[in-house]
KOLTOR-97154 format. One record per residue (C-alpha): residue number from 0; residue in one letter; chain; x, y, z. Coordinates in Angstrom, 2 decimals, always signed. Each point is the difference from the previous one (the first is absolute). Example, Ala and Ser with C-alpha at 12.3 -4.5 7.8 and 13.67 -1.06 7.14 Angstrom:
{baza 0, a, A, {+12.30, -4.50, +7.80}} {baza 1, s, A, {+1.37, +3.44, -0.66}} 
This chain:
{baza 0, q, A, {+0.02, +0.00, -0.01}} {baza 1, v, A, {+1.36, +3.33, -1.02}} {baza 2, q, A, {+0.42, +2.45, +2.89}} {baza 3, l, A, {+1.44, +3.48, +0.10}} {baza 4, v, A, {+0.66, +1.93, +3.19}} {baza 5, e, A, {+1.06, +3.69, -0.10}} {baza 6, s, A, {+1.76, +1.84, +2.77}} {baza 7, g, A, {+1.96, +3.19, +0.58}} {baza 8, g, A, {-2.64, +2.69, -0.38}} {baza 9, g, A, {-0.38, +2.85, +2.42}} {baza 10, l, A, {+0.01, +3.78, +0.51}} {baza 11, v, A, {+2.89, +1.98, -1.45}} {baza 12, q, A, {+0.72, +3.68, -0.55}} {baza 13, p, A, {+0.29, +1.41, -3.54}} {baza 14, g, A, {+3.46, -0.76, -1.36}} {baza 15, g, A, {+0.36, -3.10, +2.12}} {baza 16, s, A, {+0.40, -3.61, -0.89}} {baza 17, l, A, {-1.71, -3.34, +0.55}} {baza 18, r, A, {+0.68, -3.53, -1.15}} {baza 19, l, A, {-2.92, -2.28, -0.65}} {baza 20, s, A, {+0.40, -3.77, -0.01}} {baza 21, c, A, {-2.16, -2.63, -1.64}} {baza 22, a, A, {+0.53, -3.53, +1.22}} {baza 23, a, A, {-1.26, -2.62, -2.44}} {baza 24, s, A, {-0.90, -3.63, +0.56}} {baza 25, g, A, {-1.58, -2.76, -1.95}} {baza 26, f, A, {+1.97, +0.73, -3.15}} {baza 27, t, A, {+3.50, +0.87, -1.11}} {baza 28, l, A, {+1.10, +3.46, -0.98}} {baza 29, d, A, {+2.30, -1.42, -2.71}} {baza 30, y, A, {-2.48, +0.64, -2.83}} {baza 31, a, A, {-2.78, +1.94, +1.67}} {baza 32, t, A, {-0.66, +3.72, -0.60}} {baza 33, i, A, {-0.49, +1.88, +3.27}} {baza 34, g, A, {-1.59, +3.38, +0.05}} {baza 35, w, A, {-0.55, +2.79, +2.49}} {baza 36, f, A, {-3.26, +1.90, -0.34}} {baza 37, r, A, {-1.57, +2.75, +2.06}} {baza 38, q, A, {-3.41, +1.41, +0.70}} {baza 39, a, A, {-0.63, +3.44, +1.45}} {baza 40, p, A, {-3.36, +0.92, +1.53}} {baza 41, g, A, {-2.55, +0.67, -2.72}} {baza 42, k, A, {+2.36, -1.06, -2.78}} {baza 43, e, A, {+0.40, -3.09, -2.10}} {baza 44, r, A, {+2.74, -2.50, +0.76}} {baza 45, e, A, {+3.06, +0.73, -2.14}} {baza 46, g, A, {+3.23, -1.78, -0.94}} {baza 47, v, A, {+3.15, +1.27, +1.69}} {baza 48, s, A, {+2.75, -2.48, -0.93}} {baza 49, c, A, {+0.50, -3.57, -1.29}} {baza 50, i, A, {+2.89, -2.40, -0.16}} {baza 51, n, A, {+0.72, -3.22, -1.81}} {baza 52, s, A, {+3.38, -1.65, +0.50}} {baza 53, s, A, {-0.22, -2.44, -2.93}} {baza 54, y, A, {-0.50, +2.95, -2.36}} {baza 55, g, A, {+2.48, +2.11, +1.93}} {baza 56, s, A, {-2.46, +2.83, -0.15}} {baza 57, t, A, {-1.57, +2.64, +2.22}} {baza 58, y, A, {-2.86, +2.47, -0.52}} {baza 59, y, A, {-0.64, +3.27, +1.76}} {baza 60, a, A, {-2.90, +2.34, -0.27}} {baza 61, n, A, {+1.08, +3.49, -1.11}} {baza 62, s, A, {-1.08, +1.45, +3.33}} {baza 63, v, A, {+2.61, -2.05, +1.94}} {baza 64, k, A, {+2.90, -0.29, -2.45}} {baza 65, g, A, {+3.25, +1.04, +1.60}} {baza 66, r, A, {-1.47, -0.23, +3.49}} {baza 67, f, A, {-1.13, -3.61, +0.43}} {baza 68, t, A, {+2.08, -3.14, -0.54}} {baza 69, i, A, {-1.38, -3.54, -0.25}} {baza 70, s, A, {+2.18, -3.00, +0.76}} {baza 71, r, A, {-0.36, -3.63, +0.85}} {baza 72, d, A, {+1.78, -2.65, +2.08}} {baza 73, n, A, {-0.86, -3.35, -1.52}} {baza 74, a, A, {+1.64, -1.87, +2.86}} {baza 75, k, A, {-2.45, +1.64, +2.38}} {baza 76, n, A, {-2.88, +0.02, -2.48}} {baza 77, t, A, {-0.42, +3.67, +0.79}} {baza 78, v, A, {-0.44, +3.13, -2.10}} {baza 79, y, A, {+0.83, +3.46, +1.32}} {baza 80, l, A, {-1.03, +3.54, -0.93}} {baza 81, q, A, {+2.46, +2.62, +1.16}} {baza 82, m, A, {-1.83, +3.32, +0.02}} {baza 83, d, A, {+2.16, +3.21, +0.32}} {baza 84, s, A, {-0.85, +3.68, -0.25}} {baza 85, l, A, {-3.55, -0.76, +1.00}} {baza 86, k, A, {-2.71, +2.54, -0.77}} {baza 87, p, A, {-3.44, +0.52, +1.53}} {baza 88, e, A, {-1.53, -1.25, -3.24}} {baza 89, d, A, {+1.65, -3.40, +0.57}} {baza 90, t, A, {-2.39, -0.54, +2.91}} {baza 91, a, A, {-2.02, -3.15, -0.71}} {baza 92, v, A, {-0.52, -3.62, +0.89}} {baza 93, y, A, {+2.77, -1.95, -1.77}} {baza 94, y, A, {-0.67, -3.51, -1.20}} {baza 95, c, A, {+2.29, -2.62, -1.47}} {baza 96, a, A, {-1.39, -2.36, -2.56}} {baza 97, a, A, {+1.26, -2.99, -1.97}} {baza 98, d, A, {-0.40, -1.40, -3.45}} {baza 99, p, A, {+1.67, -3.44, +0.39}} {baza 100, r, A, {-0.45, -1.00, -3.64}} {baza 101, p, A, {+2.89, +0.05, -2.48}} {baza 102, p, A, {+0.58, +3.69, -0.76}} {baza 103, t, A, {-1.08, +1.78, -3.14}} {baza 104, i, A, {+1.53, +3.14, -1.43}} {baza 105, v, A, {-3.25, +1.90, +0.62}} {baza 106, v, A, {-0.11, -0.88, +3.71}} {baza 107, v, A, {+3.62, +0.72, +0.76}} {baza 108, t, A, {+0.11, +3.31, -1.89}} {baza 109, t, A, {-3.39, +1.52, +0.84}} {baza 110, c, A, {-0.95, -1.59, +3.34}} {baza 111, p, A, {-3.74, -0.21, -0.76}} {baza 112, i, A, {-2.07, -0.45, +3.12}} {baza 113, s, A, {-2.42, -2.39, -1.75}} {baza 114, e, A, {+2.73, -2.64, -0.37}} {baza 115, f, A, {+0.65, -0.35, +3.73}} {baza 116, g, A, {-2.26, -2.56, +1.66}} {baza 117, s, A, {+1.55, -0.39, +3.44}} {baza 118, w, A, {+0.07, +2.93, +2.42}} {baza 119, g, A, {+1.27, +0.79, +3.47}} {baza 120, q, A, {-2.06, +1.75, +2.64}} {baza 121, g, A, {+1.73, +3.40, -0.43}} {baza 122, t, A, {+2.07, +2.28, +2.22}} {baza 123, q, A, {-0.73, +3.64, +0.69}} {baza 124, v, A, {+2.54, +2.64, -0.98}} {baza 125, t, A, {-0.67, +3.54, +1.26}} {baza 126, v, A, {+2.25, +2.90, -0.95}} {baza 127, s, A, {-0.79, +3.03, +2.11}} {baza 128, a, A, {+1.74, +2.69, +1.99}} 
């Protein structure tokens, strides 16, 4: 059974940093695409970043490029999202999600939310002075 557990959220001041973790079980990260998504109050859930190690690729939304870094530790079956230079508009519930199927070029380069069938429970990130 696929299971994803996020951790690392919290309250941080603008300009600060947080590192989110997504611990996966029930499947291997070797071929899976893992994505981070976020949902702010009153807004739709949106893609933030995706990673697939077999493709050697990462995806970042324009709003987080240069500030967020996604990485994975296959030995720990864990994916991380390092978030630096945080802004109030980054405030949201952050979810990790998995597409354990063999990767496609569309999934690894565009991180479409519709392709991710397994989701974690989410972790709150609040950026405020």
